[in-house]
C-alpha positions as CSV (number, residue, x, y, z in Angstrom):
1,M,46.2,83.5,78.1
2,N,43.4,86.1,77.6
3,S,40.2,85.1,76.6
4,M,39.5,85.1,72.8
5,N,38.2,82.9,70.4
6,R,41.2,82.1,68.3
7,R,40.9,80.5,64.9
8,H,43.7,78.6,62.9
9,F,43.7,76.4,59.9
10,L,46.0,73.1,59.8
11,S,47.7,72.4,56.3
12,A,48.7,69.2,55.7
13,A,51.6,70.7,54.3
14,A,53.0,72.0,57.6
15,V,55.3,69.2,58.1
16,A,55.9,66.1,56.1
17,T,55.7,63.7,58.8
18,A,52.7,65.2,60.5
19,A,49.7,63.1,61.3
20,T,46.7,63.1,59.2
21,F,43.3,62.5,61.2
22,A,41.2,59.5,61.5
23,R,38.2,59.0,59.0
24,P,34.7,57.3,60.2
25,A,35.1,53.8,61.0
26,W,32.6,52.8,58.2
27,A,34.9,54.8,55.4
28,I,37.9,52.0,56.6
29,E,36.9,48.6,56.0
30,A,40.5,47.2,56.1
31,P,43.2,50.0,56.7
32,A,46.7,49.2,55.3
33,S,49.4,49.5,58.1
34,P,51.2,53.0,58.3
35,S,54.8,53.0,57.4
36,L,57.9,55.2,57.5
37,T,60.9,55.6,55.2
38,I,63.8,57.1,56.5
39,H,66.3,59.1,54.5
40,T,69.5,59.3,56.6
41,D,71.1,61.4,53.7
42,K,68.9,64.4,53.9
43,A,68.7,66.5,57.3
44,I,65.9,68.8,57.7
45,A,66.7,70.4,60.7
46,H,69.3,70.7,63.5
47,I,67.6,70.7,67.1
48,P,69.3,72.7,69.7
49,A,69.9,70.9,73.0
50,D,68.2,73.2,75.1
51,F,65.0,72.8,72.7
52,T,62.8,71.9,76.0
53,G,61.3,74.5,78.1
54,L,58.8,75.4,80.6
55,S,56.9,78.7,81.2
56,Y,55.7,80.1,84.4
57,E,54.1,83.4,85.6
58,S,56.0,86.5,86.8
59,S,54.0,86.2,90.1
60,Q,55.9,83.3,91.1
61,L,58.7,85.4,91.7
62,V,57.2,86.8,94.8
63,H,58.0,83.4,96.4
64,P,61.7,83.4,96.4
65,L,61.9,79.8,97.7
66,F,60.5,78.5,94.5
67,F,63.0,78.9,92.1
68,S,65.9,78.3,94.4
69,A,68.8,75.9,94.2
70,E,67.5,74.8,97.4
71,N,64.2,73.6,96.1
72,I,66.2,70.2,95.3
73,A,62.9,68.1,94.2
74,L,62.2,70.9,91.6
75,V,65.9,71.2,90.3
76,Q,65.3,67.4,89.6
77,F,62.4,67.5,87.9
78,F,63.8,70.2,85.4
79,R,67.0,68.2,85.3
80,T,65.3,64.9,84.4
81,L,63.4,66.9,81.4
82,G,66.7,67.8,79.9
83,A,70.3,68.4,80.7
84,A,70.0,71.9,79.0
85,G,66.7,73.9,78.7
86,V,65.0,77.2,78.9
87,L,62.8,78.6,81.7
88,R,60.6,81.6,80.8
89,I,59.1,84.0,83.3
90,G,56.4,86.0,81.8
91,G,52.7,85.5,81.4
92,N,49.8,87.8,81.8
93,M,51.1,88.4,85.3
94,S,54.0,90.0,84.0
95,E,52.0,92.9,83.5
96,F,51.2,93.4,87.1
97,T,54.7,93.5,88.4
98,A,56.8,96.0,90.1
99,W,60.5,95.9,90.6
100,S,61.9,96.7,94.3
101,P,65.8,97.4,94.3
102,V,65.8,96.4,98.0
103,D,64.8,93.1,99.5
104,L,61.6,92.7,101.5
105,P,60.8,90.4,104.4
106,A,59.9,86.9,103.6
107,A,56.2,86.0,104.0
108,A,55.6,83.4,106.8
109,D,53.8,81.0,104.2
110,D,56.5,81.1,101.7
111,A,56.8,77.5,101.6
112,D,53.4,77.0,100.3
113,G,54.1,79.8,97.7
114,T,52.9,78.8,94.2
115,E,51.2,80.7,91.5
116,G,49.1,78.9,88.8
117,P,48.5,80.0,85.3
118,D,46.4,82.9,84.8
119,P,42.7,81.7,84.1
120,G,42.1,85.0,82.0
121,K,40.4,87.1,84.8
122,G,43.3,89.5,85.8
123,T,44.0,90.3,88.9
124,T,44.0,93.2,91.4
125,R,47.3,92.2,93.0
126,T,50.7,93.9,92.5
127,F,53.7,91.3,92.3
128,V,56.8,93.1,93.8
129,I,59.9,91.4,92.6
130,T,63.1,91.6,94.7
131,P,67.0,91.0,94.2
132,L,66.7,88.2,96.2
133,A,64.2,86.6,93.9
134,I,66.6,87.0,91.1
135,R,69.7,85.6,93.0
136,N,67.7,82.5,94.0
137,L,66.7,82.3,90.2
138,N,70.2,82.4,88.9
139,A,70.9,79.6,91.4
140,F,68.2,77.6,90.3
141,L,69.5,78.0,86.8
142,E,73.0,77.1,87.6
143,A,71.6,73.7,89.3
144,T,69.4,72.8,86.6
145,N,71.9,74.0,83.7
146,W,69.1,75.8,81.9
147,K,68.9,79.4,80.7
148,L,66.3,82.1,81.1
149,I,64.1,84.1,79.1
150,Y,62.8,87.0,81.3
151,G,59.5,89.3,80.7
152,L,59.1,92.7,81.9
153,N,56.1,94.9,82.6
154,L,55.3,96.9,79.5
155,A,51.5,97.6,79.4
156,R,51.8,99.2,82.9
157,G,55.4,99.7,83.4
158,A,57.8,102.4,83.0
159,A,61.2,102.6,80.8
160,E,63.6,103.2,83.7
161,A,62.1,100.8,86.2
162,A,62.2,98.0,83.5
163,A,66.0,99.3,83.0
164,D,66.5,98.9,86.7
165,E,65.2,95.3,86.9
166,A,67.0,94.4,83.6
167,E,70.3,95.7,84.6
168,Y,70.0,93.5,87.9
169,V,68.7,90.2,86.0
170,S,71.5,90.7,83.3
171,K,74.3,91.1,85.8
172,T,73.0,88.3,88.1
173,C,72.2,86.0,85.5
174,G,75.0,86.7,83.0
175,S,75.5,84.2,80.3
176,R,72.3,82.2,81.8
177,L,70.0,85.1,80.5
178,L,69.0,84.0,76.9
179,A,66.6,87.2,76.3
180,I,64.7,89.7,77.9
181,Q,61.3,90.6,76.6
182,F,59.1,93.6,76.9
183,G,55.5,92.7,77.4
184,N,53.2,89.7,77.2
185,E,50.6,89.1,74.5
186,P,50.9,92.7,73.4
187,D,48.1,92.1,70.6
188,L,45.6,91.5,73.5
189,F,46.5,94.9,75.4
190,K,43.5,96.9,76.0
191,H,42.8,100.4,77.0
192,N,40.6,100.9,80.0
193,N,40.1,97.2,80.0
194,D,38.0,97.4,76.9
195,P,38.2,94.5,74.8
196,K,36.8,96.3,72.0
197,D,39.6,99.0,72.4
198,R,43.0,97.2,72.0
199,W,46.6,98.4,71.3
200,K,47.5,98.7,67.7
201,Y,50.8,97.5,66.4
202,A,52.1,100.9,66.0
203,E,51.4,101.8,69.5
204,Y,53.1,98.9,70.9
205,I,56.4,99.1,68.9
206,A,56.5,102.7,69.9
207,K,56.5,101.7,73.5
208,W,58.7,98.8,73.0
209,K,61.6,101.3,71.4
210,T,61.3,103.3,74.8
211,F,62.1,100.1,76.6
212,E,64.8,99.0,74.2
213,K,66.6,102.7,74.3
214,A,66.3,102.7,78.1
215,V,67.7,99.1,78.7
216,H,70.5,99.3,76.3
217,A,71.7,102.5,78.1
218,R,72.1,100.6,80.8
219,V,72.9,97.1,79.5
220,P,74.3,97.7,76.0
221,N,74.5,94.0,75.4
222,A,71.3,92.7,77.0
223,P,69.8,90.1,74.8
224,L,66.1,90.9,73.5
225,A,63.5,88.8,71.8
226,G,59.7,89.5,71.1
227,P,57.2,90.5,70.1
228,D,55.8,87.3,72.5
229,T,52.3,87.6,70.6
230,S,49.3,85.5,71.2
231,F,47.7,85.0,67.6
232,K,48.9,87.6,65.4
233,P,51.8,86.1,63.4
234,E,51.8,89.3,61.2
235,W,53.3,91.1,64.5
236,V,56.4,88.7,64.2
237,G,57.4,89.8,60.8
238,N,56.8,93.5,61.5
239,F,58.6,93.3,64.7
240,A,61.6,91.6,63.0
241,K,61.8,94.4,60.5
242,D,61.2,97.2,63.2
243,T,63.6,95.7,65.5
244,K,66.5,94.5,63.1
245,G,69.6,94.5,64.6
246,T,68.6,94.8,68.2
247,V,66.7,91.2,68.7
248,G,68.2,87.9,68.5
249,L,65.2,85.7,68.9
250,L,61.5,85.9,67.8
251,T,58.8,84.5,69.8
252,A,55.0,83.9,69.7
253,H,52.5,81.8,71.6
254,Y,50.4,78.8,70.7
255,Y,47.5,77.2,72.6
256,A,45.6,74.2,70.8
257,E,42.4,74.5,72.3
258,G,40.4,77.2,74.1
259,P,38.3,78.6,75.9
260,P,37.6,75.9,78.4
261,T,33.9,77.0,78.5
262,D,33.4,75.6,75.1
263,P,32.2,72.5,74.9
264,R,33.7,71.6,71.8
265,M,37.2,71.5,73.4
266,T,37.4,67.8,74.3
267,I,39.9,65.0,74.2
268,D,39.0,64.2,70.6
269,Y,39.3,67.7,69.5
270,L,42.9,67.8,71.0
271,L,44.0,64.9,69.3
272,N,42.1,65.6,66.1
273,Q,41.8,69.4,65.5
274,Q,42.8,70.5,62.1
275,E,42.2,74.4,62.6
276,K,45.2,75.3,64.7
277,F,48.6,74.8,63.5
278,M,49.2,76.4,60.1
279,P,48.7,80.3,60.6
280,H,50.2,80.2,64.1
281,I,53.3,78.1,64.2
282,V,54.0,77.6,60.6
283,R,53.7,81.1,59.4
284,A,55.5,82.4,62.6
285,I,58.5,79.9,61.8
286,E,58.1,81.2,58.0
287,L,58.4,84.8,59.1
288,S,61.3,84.2,61.5
289,R,63.3,82.4,58.4
290,Q,62.6,85.4,56.4
291,A,64.2,87.7,58.7
292,G,66.9,85.3,59.4
293,L,66.4,85.0,63.1
294,P,65.4,81.9,65.2
295,Y,61.8,81.3,66.4
296,R,60.9,80.0,69.6
297,M,57.2,79.1,71.2
298,S,57.8,80.9,74.4
299,E,54.3,80.0,75.9
300,G,51.7,77.7,75.3
301,N,49.7,74.5,76.2
302,T,46.5,72.5,75.3
303,C,43.4,74.9,76.5
304,Y,44.2,78.6,77.2
305,N,42.9,80.2,80.3
306,A,44.6,77.9,82.5
307,G,43.4,74.5,80.8
308,K,40.1,72.2,81.0
309,K,39.7,69.6,83.5
310,G,39.2,66.1,81.9
311,V,41.3,67.1,78.7
312,S,44.3,69.3,79.8
313,D,45.2,66.9,82.8
314,T,44.7,63.5,81.1
315,F,47.1,61.3,79.1
316,A,45.9,62.7,75.8
317,S,48.0,65.9,76.8
318,A,51.1,63.7,76.5
319,L,50.6,62.5,73.3
320,W,49.5,65.8,72.2
321,V,52.6,67.6,73.4
322,G,55.3,65.0,72.3
323,D,53.8,65.3,68.7
324,F,53.5,69.0,69.0
325,L,57.0,69.5,70.0
326,A,58.4,67.0,67.3
327,Q,56.3,69.2,64.7
328,I,57.9,72.3,65.4
329,A,61.4,70.4,65.7
330,A,60.8,69.2,62.1
331,L,59.8,72.8,60.9
332,G,63.1,74.3,62.4
333,G,61.7,76.1,65.4
334,T,64.7,76.3,68.1
335,G,62.2,75.5,71.2
336,V,59.1,75.1,73.0
337,N,58.0,76.5,76.6
338,M,55.1,74.8,77.9
339,H,53.0,77.0,80.3
340,G,52.3,76.0,83.9
341,G,52.7,76.4,87.6
342,G,51.2,75.4,91.0
343,N,48.4,73.1,90.8
344,G,47.1,74.4,87.2
345,L,45.1,71.9,85.1
346,Y,47.7,71.8,82.5
347,T,51.0,72.2,84.3
348,P,53.7,69.6,83.6
349,I,54.9,69.8,87.0
350,A,52.3,70.2,90.1
351,G,53.0,71.1,93.8
352,S,55.0,73.1,96.0
353,P,58.0,73.3,98.1
354,R,56.1,72.2,101.1
355,E,53.5,69.5,99.6
356,G,56.1,68.2,97.3
357,Y,56.1,67.6,93.3
358,S,54.4,65.2,90.8
359,A,54.4,64.8,87.3
360,R,51.4,65.5,85.5
361,P,50.7,63.4,82.3
362,E,52.0,66.2,79.9
363,Y,55.3,66.0,81.9
364,Y,55.8,62.3,80.3
365,G,55.0,63.6,77.0
366,L,57.9,66.2,77.4
367,L,60.2,63.5,78.8
368,F,59.3,61.0,75.8
369,V,60.8,63.3,73.3
370,R,64.2,63.8,74.7
371,P,65.8,62.0,71.9
372,L,65.0,65.2,69.9
373,F,67.3,67.6,72.2
374,G,70.7,68.3,70.1
375,A,69.7,65.7,67.5
376,T,69.5,66.0,63.7
377,M,65.9,65.7,62.1
378,L,66.1,63.5,59.2
379,A,63.7,63.5,56.1
380,S,61.1,60.7,56.2
381,D,58.2,59.7,54.1
382,L,55.2,58.6,56.1
383,Q,52.2,56.7,54.7
384,N,49.8,56.5,57.7
385,S,46.9,55.2,55.8
386,G,44.4,57.6,56.8
387,L,45.0,56.7,60.6
388,N,46.0,59.4,63.5
389,V,49.5,58.1,63.3
390,S,52.6,60.5,63.2
391,A,56.4,59.6,63.1
392,Y,59.4,61.3,63.3
393,A,63.1,60.3,62.5
394,M,66.1,61.8,64.0
395,Q,69.9,61.0,64.5
396,K,72.3,61.8,67.2
397,A,75.6,60.4,68.0
398,G,75.5,57.6,65.2
399,K,72.0,56.3,66.8
400,I,68.8,56.8,65.0
401,T,65.5,57.4,67.0
402,V,62.1,57.1,65.7
403,L,59.2,58.9,67.6
404,A,56.0,57.3,66.7
405,F,52.5,58.5,68.1
406,N,49.0,56.7,67.7
407,K,46.7,59.2,68.8
408,G,43.6,57.0,67.4
409,N,41.6,54.4,69.3
410,S,42.5,51.4,67.1
411,A,45.7,49.5,67.5
412,T,48.1,49.3,64.3
413,T,51.4,48.3,63.4
414,L,54.1,50.7,61.8
415,T,56.7,49.4,59.3
416,L,59.8,51.2,59.4
417,R,61.9,51.3,56.2
418,L,65.3,51.3,57.5
419,P,68.2,53.1,55.4
420,S,69.9,51.0,53.0
421,G,73.3,49.7,54.2
422,R,72.4,48.6,57.6
423,T,73.8,45.4,58.9
424,K,71.6,45.1,61.9
425,D,67.7,44.6,61.9
426,S,67.2,45.2,65.5
427,A,66.2,48.2,67.7
428,S,65.1,49.0,71.2
429,I,61.7,50.4,72.1
430,L,60.8,52.6,75.0
431,R,56.7,52.9,75.4
432,L,54.8,55.8,76.3
433,T,51.4,54.3,77.8
434,G,48.6,55.3,80.1
435,P,45.9,53.3,81.3
436,A,43.1,55.2,79.3
437,V,43.4,58.3,77.1
438,N,41.6,60.5,79.6
439,A,43.6,59.0,82.7
440,T,44.8,61.6,84.9
441,S,47.6,59.4,86.7
442,N,49.3,56.2,86.3
443,V,51.1,57.2,83.1
444,L,54.2,55.4,82.5
445,L,57.3,56.0,80.2
446,G,59.4,52.8,79.8
447,G,57.2,51.1,82.3
448,S,58.3,53.6,85.0
449,E,56.8,56.6,86.7
450,V,58.7,59.6,87.7
451,A,59.3,59.7,91.5
452,S,58.4,62.5,93.8
453,N,62.1,63.6,94.0
454,G,62.0,64.1,90.2
455,A,64.1,60.9,89.4
456,W,63.0,58.6,86.5
457,K,64.8,55.5,85.1
458,P,62.8,53.0,82.7
459,V,62.2,49.4,83.7
460,A,61.0,48.2,80.7
461,S,62.1,48.0,77.1
462,E,61.8,45.7,74.2
463,I,64.2,44.5,71.7
464,L,62.8,44.3,68.3
465,H,64.0,42.1,65.3
466,G,63.3,42.8,61.8
467,S,64.0,41.3,58.4
468,G,64.6,42.5,54.6
469,G,65.3,46.3,55.8
470,T,62.1,46.7,57.8
471,L,61.1,46.7,61.5
472,Q,57.4,45.9,62.5
473,V,56.5,48.3,65.5
474,S,53.3,47.8,67.1
475,L,51.4,50.8,68.4
476,P,48.4,50.3,70.6
477,A,45.7,52.7,70.7
478,F,46.4,55.9,72.2
479,S,50.3,55.1,72.7
480,G,53.9,56.4,71.8
481,A,56.8,54.4,71.0
482,A,60.3,55.5,70.7
483,V,62.2,53.1,68.7
484,S,66.4,53.5,68.6
485,F,68.8,51.7,66.6
486,D,72.6,52.1,65.4
């Protein structure tokens, strides 16, 4: 993300089951336990099977061995996250790319070729993308069963060159191509690198339309998305009106914290911040709904400008991202792409083809919410007694799952009030745990770590018995629990 102080304001009305935030300990002498009442007769959202997603800089494509079916471990890391998903290629570096219609000699060090998130400093490099990179990318998509959102260079690019690239991507990836986008965070584009001289919306949409005309002249059915903005939801509404009939998906970004140089950007802020959600995510989804188009958060993470050490790389990020995805699903968003790459501080998957890969704490949060994908979000009433506890109920193939998060520093017990007519008062529990909220390793889901080959299998689960239509679920401090029952 580009540097900028972004202000947002969270409303308690953002989502019925969203967490409220902890009050000082002296104000809560004996808090009541939180409770969740589930309404199976009221669906509030249907969640796409490809809701999960990852986002990488376009510069990663200069290393064609990375997104390749031959990169077997990375393929498995993606498949473990979701049997379907969306890979987004874009980011700030998409504005420094150039398309070559012919393949180039591979670099000798390509096995080490990884590109991390942009720390907000720009670059003097030009990233040349070749047909080999796109062919390998498509093979990777086939191996993972994921789809693609592909970003083109709008700020520094030319429409005809973009059309050449779009045509090759479209013909190569076929039905795997979910959408093409022109430009990354155009609301932050600058003239002559002057932060006080930013592009106006009118300037952006005028150039966007020249790209759309050139691309659709070559590929009439190419699916398009946008505006892929940083922090101006009003651009989403304007874009929807100005591109009616040509765009099938609206996108905008979201970072919960930033910049990392701000000392206020801490774990406590990440897990308790109240200023970030309402005007970004909620407003973008509202505008998308008004336009009759789906919304996807195409890029985002914890702290923009590539993350913050001791925050973005900790177990806190796992709790934050799981809760964040569940909130977006409950609001009716169609998906989320968490940004990363290389060994970036907030990347869910770290490593390279040569050194291998590892799951960062955030990966476990993404893995924890797999019950969301393809499910129906159910209405539920959460009484969280002033604690930093959130919970969400969903149903899939007759099974109900509750995803519960305790982002506070005190253990509690969540009472689940089960739907009437249930004949069983038992459930299984899968827990998301870490040795400490600031731990950067030894995170577990179901008592198990993700292996270096990307495989994961739970080794610890619990069977919980209740009575009188309720279940009592213990929630240790800083933990998550997925509670499932028929």
